[in-house]
C-alpha positions in Angstrom: 0.0 0.0 0.0 2.8 2.4 0.9 4.5 1.6 -2.3 1.3 2.4 -4.3 0.9 5.7 -2.5 4.6 6.5 -3.3 4.1 5.7 -7.0 1.0 7.8 -7.2 2.8 10.7 -5.4 5.6 10.6 -8.0 3.1 10.4 -10.9 1.3 13.5 -9.5 4.6 15.3 -9.1 5.6 14.5 -12.7 2.2 15.5 -14.1 2.3 18.7 -12.2 5.8 19.5 -13.4 4.7 18.8 -17.0 1.7 21.1 -16.6 4.0 23.9 -15.2 6.4 23.5 -18.1 3.6 23.5 -20.6 2.1 26.6 -19.1 5.5 28.4 -19.1 6.3 27.3 -22.7 2.9 28.7 -23.9 3.2 31.9 -22.0 6.8 32.5 -23.4 6.1 31.5 -27.0 2.5 32.3 -28.0 3.0 36.0 -28.8 4.8 35.3 -32.1 5.6 37.8 -34.8 4.9 36.7 -38.3 6.2 37.8 -41.7 4.1 38.2 -44.8 4.5 40.2 -48.1 3.0 43.6 -48.4 0.5 43.7 -51.3 1.1 46.5 -53.8 -2.2 48.4 -53.0 -2.5 52.2 -53.3 -5.7 53.9 -52.3 -7.6 56.1 -54.7 -9.7 59.3 -54.3 -11.7 58.5 -57.4 -15.4 58.7 -56.5 -16.3 55.5 -58.4 -13.6 53.5 -56.6 -14.8 54.8 -53.2 -18.4 54.1 -54.1 -17.5 50.5 -55.0 -15.7 50.2 -51.6 -18.7 51.5 -49.8 -21.0 49.1 -51.6 -18.7 46.2 -50.6 -18.3 47.4 -47.0 -22.1 47.8 -46.3 -23.1 45.0 -48.6 -21.3 42.0 -50.0 -18.2 42.0 -47.7 -20.4 43.1 -44.7 -17.6 45.0 -42.9 -20.3 47.1 -41.3 -21.8 44.0 -39.6 -18.8 43.9 -37.2 -16.9 47.2 -37.3 -19.6 49.3 -35.5 -20.5 49.6 -31.8 -22.7 46.8 -30.4 -25.6 49.2 -29.8 -25.6 50.2 -33.4 -25.4 46.8 -35.1 -29.1 46.4 -35.6 -29.5 50.0 -36.8 -26.8 49.3 -39.4 -28.6 46.1 -40.4 -31.7 48.2 -41.0 -30.0 50.6 -43.3 -28.1 53.1 -41.2 -24.8 54.1 -42.7 -22.3 55.3 -40.1 -18.4 55.5 -39.9 -17.0 52.0 -39.1 -15.6 52.9 -35.7 -15.5 49.3 -34.3 -16.8 47.8 -31.1 -18.4 44.4 -32.1 -17.6 41.7 -29.5 -17.6 38.0 -29.7 -16.6 35.5 -26.9 -15.6 32.0 -27.9 -15.1 29.6 -25.0 -11.4 28.8 -24.6 -10.3 31.0 -27.6 -10.9 34.4 -26.1 -12.8 37.7 -26.4 -12.6 39.2 -29.8 -13.2 42.9 -30.6 -13.6 44.4 -34.1 -11.3 47.5 -34.3 -12.0 51.0 -35.4 -11.3 51.2 -39.1 -12.0 54.9 -39.6 -8.9 57.1 -40.4 -8.6 58.5 -36.9 -4.9 58.6 -36.1 -5.1 57.8 -32.4 -7.7 55.0 -32.4 -8.2 54.0 -36.0 -6.2 53.2 -39.1 -4.9 56.8 -39.6 -1.3 55.9 -39.0 -1.3 52.6 -41.0 -0.1 52.5 -44.6 -2.2 51.1 -47.4 0.2 48.1 -47.6 -0.1 47.4 -43.9 -3.9 47.3 -44.1 -3.8 45.2 -47.3 -1.5 42.7 -45.6 -3.9 42.3 -42.7 -6.7 41.6 -45.1 -4.8 39.3 -47.4 -2.4 37.6 -45.1 -3.8 37.9 -41.6 -0.7 39.7 -40.2 -1.1 42.9 -38.3 1.2 45.9 -38.7 3.1 44.7 -35.6 3.5 41.2 -36.9 0.7 39.7 -34.8 -1.7 37.0 -35.9 -5.1 38.2 -36.9 -7.7 35.5 -36.5 -9.4 34.6 -39.8 -12.8 36.3 -39.4 -12.2 38.2 -42.7 -11.7 35.6 -45.5 -10.5 38.1 -48.1 -7.2 36.5 -49.0 -8.0 36.1 -52.6 -10.1 39.3 -53.1 -9.0 41.1 -56.3 -6.6 44.0 -56.0 -9.2 46.3 -57.4 -11.8 45.4 -54.8 -9.2 45.6 -52.0 -8.2 49.0 -53.3 -11.8 50.1 -53.3 -12.5 48.9 -49.7 -9.3 50.6 -48.3 -10.1 53.7 -50.3 -13.6 53.8 -48.7 -12.1 53.3 -45.3 -9.8 56.3 -45.8 -12.7 58.5 -47.0 -14.7 58.2 -43.8 -15.0 60.8 -41.1 -12.3 60.0 -38.5 -14.0 58.9 -35.3 -12.0 58.8 -32.0 -13.3 55.6 -30.5 -11.2 53.4 -28.3 -12.0 49.7 -28.7 -10.7 47.1 -26.4 -8.0 44.9 -27.7 -8.8 41.2 -28.4 -7.9 39.1 -25.4 -6.9 35.5 -26.4 -7.8 32.6 -24.1 -5.3 30.0 -23.0 -6.4 27.4 -25.6 -5.8 29.9 -28.4 -2.4 30.7 -27.0 -1.6 26.9 -26.9 -2.7 26.5 -30.5 -0.5 29.5 -31.6 2.5 28.3 -29.5 2.4 24.9 -31.1 1.9 26.3 -34.6 -1.6 25.1 -35.1 -3.0 28.6 -35.5 -1.0 30.7 -37.9 -1.8 33.4 -40.5 -3.7 32.3 -43.6 -2.6 33.8 -46.9 -3.9 33.2 -50.4 -3.7 29.7 -51.8 -3.8 31.1 -55.3 -2.5 34.3 -56.8 -5.2 37.0 -56.3 -6.5 38.5 -59.5 -5.9 42.1 -60.4 -9.6 42.5 -61.4 -12.6 40.5 -62.5 -15.4 41.3 -64.8 -18.7 42.1 -63.0 -21.4 40.1 -64.7 -24.0 37.5 -63.7 -21.7 34.6 -64.6 -20.7 31.5 -62.8 -17.1 32.6 -62.6 -17.9 35.9 -61.0 -20.4 34.2 -58.7 -17.7 31.8 -57.5 -15.4 34.7 -56.8 -18.1 36.4 -54.7 -19.1 33.2 -52.8 -15.5 32.3 -51.8 -13.6 35.6 -51.6 -16.1 38.5 -50.9 -19.4 37.4 -49.3 -17.9 34.4 -47.5 -20.8 32.0 -48.3 -18.4 29.1 -48.0 -17.3 30.1 -44.5 -20.8 29.8 -43.0 -22.3 27.1 -45.2 -19.5 24.6 -44.8 -19.3 22.5 -41.6 -16.4 23.5 -39.4 -14.7 22.0 -36.4 -15.5 24.6 -33.7 -12.3 23.7 -31.8 -9.8 24.1 -34.6 -11.6 26.3 -37.1 -10.8 23.7 -39.8 -13.5 22.9 -42.5 -14.6 19.3 -42.1 -17.6 19.2 -44.4 -17.9 19.6 -48.2 -18.1 23.2 -49.5 -21.5 24.8 -49.3 -23.2 21.6 -48.0 -24.2 23.3 -44.8 -24.5 21.8 -41.2 -22.4 24.5 -39.6 -23.6 25.2 -36.0 -23.9 28.8 -34.7 -24.5 28.7 -31.0 -26.5 31.5 -29.2 -24.8 34.9 -29.1 -25.5 38.4 -27.8 -28.2 39.0 -30.5 -29.9 35.6 -30.9 -32.0 35.8 -27.7 -31.0 32.2 -26.9 -31.7 30.8 -30.4 -29.1 28.7 -32.2 -28.8 28.2 -35.9 -27.5 25.6 -38.4 -26.6 26.6 -41.9 -28.6 24.9 -44.7 -27.1 22.9 -47.6 -26.7 25.3 -50.6 -25.8 22.7 -53.2 -28.5 21.7 -55.8 -29.1 18.3 -54.3 -32.7 17.5 -54.9 -33.2 15.6 -51.7 -31.3 17.7 -49.2 -30.3 21.0 -50.8 -32.3 24.2 -51.0 -31.1 25.5 -54.4 -32.8 22.8 -56.4 -36.1 24.2 -55.3 -35.4 27.9 -55.7 -35.7 29.8 -58.9 -33.4 32.7 -59.7 -36.3 35.1 -59.1 -37.1 33.5 -55.7 -33.4 33.7 -54.7 -33.1 37.4 -55.5 -36.4 38.2 -53.9 -35.4 36.4 -50.7 -32.2 38.4 -50.3 -34.1 41.7 -51.0 -36.6 40.8 -48.2 -33.9 40.9 -45.6 -34.0 39.4 -42.1 -36.8 37.1 -40.9 -35.3 35.5 -37.8 -34.0 38.2 -35.6 -30.9 36.4 -34.3 -29.7 34.6 -37.3 -25.9 35.0 -38.0 -26.6 35.6 -41.7 -26.0 39.3 -42.3 -29.4 39.8 -44.1 -29.3 43.6 -43.7 -26.0 43.8 -45.6 -27.0 41.2 -48.1 -30.3 42.9 -48.9 -28.2 45.7 -50.4 -26.5 43.4 -52.9 -27.5 44.3 -56.5 -29.3 41.9 -58.8 -26.2 41.3 -61.0 -24.2 40.0 -58.1 -27.1 38.0 -56.6 -27.7 36.3 -60.0 -24.0 35.5 -60.3 -24.0 33.8 -56.8 -27.2 31.9 -57.6 -25.8 30.6 -60.9 -22.6 29.5 -59.3 -24.4 27.7 -56.4 -26.5 25.9 -59.0 -23.4 24.8 -60.9 -22.1 22.9 -57.9 -22.0 19.2 -57.7 -25.0 18.1 -55.6 -24.0 17.0 -52.1 -26.5 14.7 -50.2 -26.2 16.2 -46.7 -29.4 16.4 -44.7 -29.7 19.4 -42.4 -32.7 18.3 -40.4 -33.3 21.7 -38.7 -31.9 25.2 -39.1 -33.4 27.0 -36.1 -33.1 25.8 -32.5 -35.2 27.3 -29.7 -33.6 28.5 -26.5 -32.6 25.5 -24.3 -33.2 23.0 -27.1 -30.6 20.2 -27.5 -28.1 21.2 -30.1 -26.5 18.8 -32.6 -22.8 18.0 -32.0 
C-alpha cells in the first residue's frame, strides 16, 4: 500500500511538473511575430472607386456588420450608414474575447497611421502591422486587387472617429494553438486576380461566394475547436451557438448545393433567390447578415445563384436550421 501511494505521489509530481512546463512554454512563446509580403495596393480618391468600396463594406463584404459599436449593429442592419468605428464583440469559449477594431482614419484609435500596404497585408495575409496573428474572421485572402483597393479607399474616405475599442484578449487554448503552430496566419492559396469582370456569370459568382461574401465560410461544416473545415463546401450543417443577438436561439446553416433531396437550391428559382435576399432578415438572431446582403444588387445575386446551381450536388441532410432557447443542439 505504501509503495502504491509513493508511486501515485511521484506520478502526481511528474504530471504537475509537465503542466507547469507547458504553461511556461505557452506563455513565453505564444506571442509570435509573423512575416508576410505587403500587397502593392494604393488607395484612390476616385469617387467611383470609393463608391465600390462602400458598396462592398455595407453589402457583400459586410464589414459594417462587425466594425460598429454593439448598440448600433441592428440599426446598421436596418440601413443606417455610419463610420466604421468598431466595437463588435464575440466571446468564444477557450479561444478568447474578440473585438472588431476602429477602421476609420482616426490617427489615435483607428487606421490613420497605418499604410495602405499594412492594411492590405492584414486583409490578405492575416498579419497585423506589428506582426501579430489576426484571426481569420475576414476571408479576403483572394479578393482582387481592385476590390481591396476600393475597400481601403472607402475606409480612408470616412470621417475620423475617435473611439477606443478594447483589444482582443486571447484565451489560454488559443495561445496553446498558436504556441504549437496550429494557429497561424492564412494567406492566399492562389495568386489573387488584379480584377474580375462584374457580370451575372458562374465565374464571378464563384469569386463572390468564396472571396467576398464568405458564403463558404458559414455554409460549410467547421470544427469549432480548430476552425478547420470538415464538411464539403457549401453543403451546410455549420452550427452557430447562441450569441448576444440571438436571444437564446441557435442556428445551423442549410445545404446550398443543388441536391434535390437535401439542398435548397434545387427548389429555388433565380427570381425567388433574388427576392429572398431583398426581403432581408426574418429570424432576428440569425448570424446571416441579411441587412447587408439585402443591399446586394441583382447582377451579383444572380451570379451567386448561378454559381451555387453549378455545384456538384451533395447529399447532406440538415434536419433543422433554427433551435429554440434551451433546445438540445447537434454535436
